[in-house]
C-alpha positions as CSV (number, residue, x, y, z in Angstrom):
1,X,-63.1,-115.1,-64.6
2,X,-63.3,-114.2,-60.9
3,X,-60.0,-115.6,-59.8
4,X,-56.6,-115.9,-61.4
5,X,-55.5,-119.5,-61.6
6,X,-51.8,-120.1,-60.8
7,X,-49.7,-123.1,-60.1
8,X,-47.4,-122.3,-57.1
9,X,-44.1,-124.0,-56.7
10,X,-44.0,-125.0,-53.0
11,X,-41.1,-127.4,-53.1
12,X,-38.8,-126.7,-50.2
13,X,-40.9,-123.6,-49.2
14,X,-42.5,-122.9,-45.9
15,X,-46.3,-123.0,-45.5
16,X,-48.2,-122.1,-42.3
17,X,-51.0,-124.5,-41.3
18,X,-53.1,-123.6,-38.3
19,X,-55.6,-126.0,-37.0
20,X,-56.2,-129.7,-36.5
21,X,-58.7,-132.4,-37.4
22,X,-59.7,-133.8,-40.8
23,X,-59.7,-130.4,-42.7
24,X,-56.2,-129.6,-41.4
25,X,-55.0,-133.1,-42.3
26,X,-56.4,-132.8,-45.8
27,X,-54.5,-129.6,-46.3
28,X,-51.4,-131.1,-44.8
29,X,-51.4,-133.9,-47.3
30,X,-51.9,-131.4,-50.2
31,X,-48.9,-129.3,-49.0
32,X,-46.7,-132.4,-48.5
33,X,-47.5,-133.7,-52.0
34,X,-46.4,-130.4,-53.4
35,X,-43.2,-130.6,-51.4
36,X,-43.9,-127.8,-49.0
37,X,-42.6,-127.5,-45.4
38,X,-45.3,-127.1,-42.8
39,X,-45.0,-124.9,-39.7
40,X,-47.8,-124.3,-37.1
41,X,-47.3,-120.5,-36.9
42,X,-45.8,-117.6,-38.8
43,X,-42.1,-118.1,-39.5
44,X,-39.8,-115.9,-41.6
45,X,-39.9,-117.0,-45.3
46,X,-43.5,-118.2,-45.2
47,X,-45.7,-116.8,-48.1
48,X,-49.0,-118.6,-47.8
49,X,-51.1,-120.0,-44.9
50,X,-54.0,-122.3,-44.3
51,X,-56.3,-121.9,-41.4
52,X,-58.6,-124.8,-40.4
53,X,-60.2,-123.7,-37.2
54,X,-63.9,-124.0,-36.1
55,X,-63.5,-120.8,-33.9
56,X,-61.2,-117.8,-34.1
57,X,-60.3,-118.3,-37.8
58,X,-61.1,-114.7,-38.7
59,X,-58.6,-113.3,-36.1
60,X,-55.9,-115.8,-37.0
61,X,-56.3,-115.0,-40.7
62,X,-56.1,-111.3,-40.1
63,X,-52.9,-111.7,-38.1
64,X,-51.3,-113.8,-40.8
65,X,-52.4,-111.5,-43.5
66,X,-50.8,-108.6,-41.6
67,X,-47.5,-110.5,-41.9
68,X,-47.8,-110.3,-45.7
69,X,-49.1,-113.8,-46.2
70,X,-51.9,-115.0,-48.6
71,X,-54.4,-116.9,-46.5
72,X,-56.9,-119.7,-47.1
73,X,-59.5,-120.3,-44.5
74,X,-61.2,-123.6,-44.8
75,X,-64.9,-123.5,-45.6
76,X,-64.8,-119.6,-45.4
77,X,-64.4,-118.4,-49.0
78,X,-65.3,-114.8,-47.7
79,X,-62.0,-114.9,-45.7
80,X,-59.8,-116.4,-48.4
81,X,-57.1,-114.6,-50.5
82,X,-57.0,-117.8,-52.6
83,X,-58.9,-121.1,-52.8
84,X,-57.6,-124.6,-53.5
85,X,-59.2,-126.4,-56.5
86,X,-60.1,-129.9,-57.1
87,X,-57.1,-131.6,-58.7
88,X,-56.5,-134.1,-61.4
89,X,-52.9,-135.2,-61.0
90,X,-51.1,-136.8,-64.0
91,X,-47.7,-135.3,-63.0
92,X,-46.3,-133.3,-64.6
93,X,-49.8,-132.6,-66.1
94,X,-52.0,-131.0,-63.4
95,X,-55.6,-130.0,-64.0
96,X,-57.3,-127.7,-61.4
97,X,-61.0,-127.1,-61.2
98,X,-62.2,-124.2,-59.1
99,X,-65.5,-122.6,-58.3
100,X,-64.1,-119.6,-56.3
101,X,-65.4,-121.3,-53.2
102,X,-69.0,-121.5,-54.6
103,X,-69.3,-125.3,-54.4
104,X,-66.5,-127.7,-53.6
105,X,-69.0,-130.5,-54.5
106,X,-69.3,-129.2,-58.0
107,X,-65.6,-128.9,-58.4
108,X,-65.3,-132.5,-57.2
109,X,-68.0,-133.8,-59.6
110,X,-66.2,-132.1,-62.6
111,X,-62.8,-133.5,-61.4
112,X,-64.3,-137.0,-61.4
113,X,-65.6,-136.6,-64.9
114,X,-62.2,-135.4,-66.2
115,X,-60.4,-138.2,-64.2
116,X,-62.4,-140.8,-66.2
117,X,-61.4,-139.2,-69.5
118,X,-57.6,-138.9,-69.0
119,X,-55.4,-142.0,-69.4
120,X,-53.0,-142.9,-66.5
121,X,-49.9,-142.4,-68.9
122,X,-50.8,-138.8,-69.8
123,X,-48.0,-137.6,-67.5
124,X,-45.5,-139.9,-69.2
125,X,-46.5,-138.4,-72.6
126,X,-45.8,-134.9,-71.2
127,X,-42.5,-135.9,-69.8
128,X,-41.5,-137.6,-73.1
129,X,-42.5,-134.4,-75.1
130,X,-40.2,-132.5,-72.8
131,X,-37.3,-134.8,-73.3
132,X,-37.9,-134.7,-77.1
133,X,-37.7,-130.8,-77.3
134,X,-34.4,-130.6,-78.8
135,X,-35.1,-133.3,-81.3
136,X,-38.4,-131.5,-82.3
137,X,-36.4,-128.2,-82.8
138,X,-34.0,-130.1,-85.0
139,X,-36.9,-131.7,-87.0
140,X,-38.8,-128.4,-87.3
141,X,-36.4,-125.4,-86.9
142,X,-39.1,-122.8,-87.4
143,X,-41.3,-122.3,-84.4
144,X,-44.5,-122.0,-86.2
145,X,-43.9,-125.2,-88.2
146,X,-43.0,-127.0,-85.0
147,X,-46.2,-125.8,-83.2
148,X,-48.4,-126.8,-86.2
149,X,-46.8,-130.3,-86.3
150,X,-47.3,-130.7,-82.5
151,X,-50.9,-129.5,-82.7
152,X,-51.7,-131.9,-85.5
153,X,-50.1,-134.8,-83.6
154,X,-52.0,-134.0,-80.4
155,X,-55.4,-133.5,-82.1
156,X,-58.1,-136.0,-81.7
157,X,-57.1,-139.2,-83.6
158,X,-53.6,-137.7,-84.2
159,X,-50.4,-139.7,-83.7
160,X,-50.0,-138.4,-80.1
161,X,-53.7,-138.1,-79.1
162,X,-53.4,-137.4,-75.4
163,X,-56.6,-139.4,-74.7
164,X,-54.8,-142.4,-76.1
165,X,-52.9,-144.3,-73.4
166,X,-50.5,-145.7,-76.1
167,X,-49.5,-142.2,-77.5
168,X,-46.3,-142.0,-75.6
169,X,-45.1,-145.3,-77.3
170,X,-45.4,-143.6,-80.7
171,X,-43.4,-140.5,-79.9
172,X,-40.2,-141.8,-81.4
173,X,-41.8,-143.0,-84.6
174,X,-43.7,-139.7,-85.0
175,X,-40.4,-137.7,-84.8
176,X,-38.7,-139.7,-87.5
177,X,-41.7,-140.2,-89.8
178,X,-42.5,-138.1,-92.9
179,X,-45.1,-135.7,-91.3
180,X,-46.9,-133.8,-94.0
181,X,-46.8,-130.1,-93.8
182,X,-50.2,-128.6,-93.0
183,X,-51.4,-126.4,-95.9
184,X,-52.5,-123.0,-95.2
185,X,-56.3,-122.7,-95.0
186,X,-59.0,-120.3,-94.1
187,X,-62.0,-121.0,-92.0
188,X,-65.0,-118.7,-91.3
189,X,-66.7,-118.2,-88.0
190,X,-70.0,-116.4,-88.1
191,X,-71.0,-115.2,-84.7
192,X,-74.7,-115.4,-83.6
193,X,-74.1,-113.3,-80.5
194,X,-71.3,-111.4,-78.6
195,X,-71.5,-114.1,-75.8
196,X,-68.6,-116.5,-75.9
197,X,-70.7,-119.1,-74.3
198,X,-72.7,-119.2,-77.5
199,X,-69.7,-120.3,-79.6
200,X,-70.2,-123.7,-81.2
201,X,-67.7,-126.4,-80.2
202,X,-66.2,-126.1,-83.7
203,X,-65.7,-122.3,-83.4
204,X,-64.2,-122.7,-79.9
205,X,-61.8,-125.4,-81.3
206,X,-60.8,-123.3,-84.3
207,X,-60.1,-120.2,-82.1
208,X,-57.8,-122.4,-80.0
209,X,-55.8,-123.6,-83.0
210,X,-55.7,-120.5,-85.3
211,X,-52.4,-118.9,-86.2
212,X,-54.0,-115.8,-87.6
213,X,-57.4,-114.2,-86.9
214,X,-58.8,-111.7,-89.4
215,X,-61.9,-110.0,-87.9
216,X,-64.0,-107.0,-88.3
217,X,-63.4,-104.0,-85.9
218,X,-66.6,-104.6,-84.0
219,X,-65.9,-108.2,-83.0
220,X,-66.0,-108.1,-79.1
221,X,-62.8,-108.8,-77.1
222,X,-64.5,-111.5,-75.1
223,X,-64.8,-113.5,-78.3
224,X,-61.2,-112.8,-79.5
225,X,-59.9,-113.7,-76.0
226,X,-60.9,-117.3,-76.6
227,X,-58.1,-117.6,-79.2
228,X,-54.5,-118.5,-78.4
229,X,-52.7,-115.6,-76.9
230,X,-50.0,-115.9,-79.6
231,X,-52.3,-115.9,-82.5
232,X,-51.8,-112.8,-84.7
233,X,-54.9,-110.6,-84.9
234,X,-55.7,-108.5,-88.1
235,X,-58.5,-106.0,-88.2
236,X,-59.9,-106.3,-91.7
237,X,-63.0,-105.4,-93.9
238,X,-62.9,-108.7,-95.7
239,X,-61.4,-112.2,-95.6
240,X,-57.8,-112.2,-96.8
241,X,-57.1,-113.2,-100.4
242,X,-53.4,-114.2,-99.7
243,X,-53.2,-116.5,-96.8
244,X,-50.2,-116.6,-94.3
245,X,-48.9,-120.0,-93.2
246,X,-51.1,-122.2,-91.1
247,X,-54.7,-121.8,-90.1
248,X,-56.4,-118.4,-90.6
249,X,-59.8,-117.4,-89.3
250,X,-62.3,-114.9,-90.7
251,X,-64.5,-113.9,-87.8
252,X,-67.7,-111.9,-88.6
253,X,-71.1,-111.4,-87.3
254,X,-73.8,-113.6,-88.9
255,X,-76.1,-111.8,-91.2
């Protein structure tokens, strides 16, 4: 990862935008959609700036940076403190695709593919899940049980499959239905290399779902970092005989 992806809350905040023309207009639309307040020069309280100038961009960026602002210079990734990604907007769900300034065209192409996959009501599902948080805590008081129930519902073909445009309509029924508890189970991942790009789709999916990861001491961090951040890690010489609740993985090198 060459850049840290963040989602910045600009609502009501001041953003400097220097420049004019199509590039500046595009940034202005982006800032306005995010609720930011645009000013043409440095102003007390501003924290980020966009520069859309054909000439003199480097000097303007340097002066703004000297004021403590993070600066984006349009079409000059070498002068940028941050870049703006291609965006898939299903508010409150936002998906950002960045290439670190390497290719805006590639980011756009990936965005278009993702746009075609995601239903228009995905944002409504997210909002409904937020509203139902208290009901879910009542239904599943234990956080681990709640997470496993939600993961199962949101899985492909599940009751709340996010790629199904009708999922939001089933939320109420899912909350009141008799959802079977997920039994503890163990899956084995045998690594063919230390490169996370060589993980199979199944292995990547399991790493993203696992509650506990049992692994040999020599399993590289770049593999283990593909797991959920809150998954419990156990260095072990062998697969566990007694399983903790949920999904456990035994990760080893292939023979």
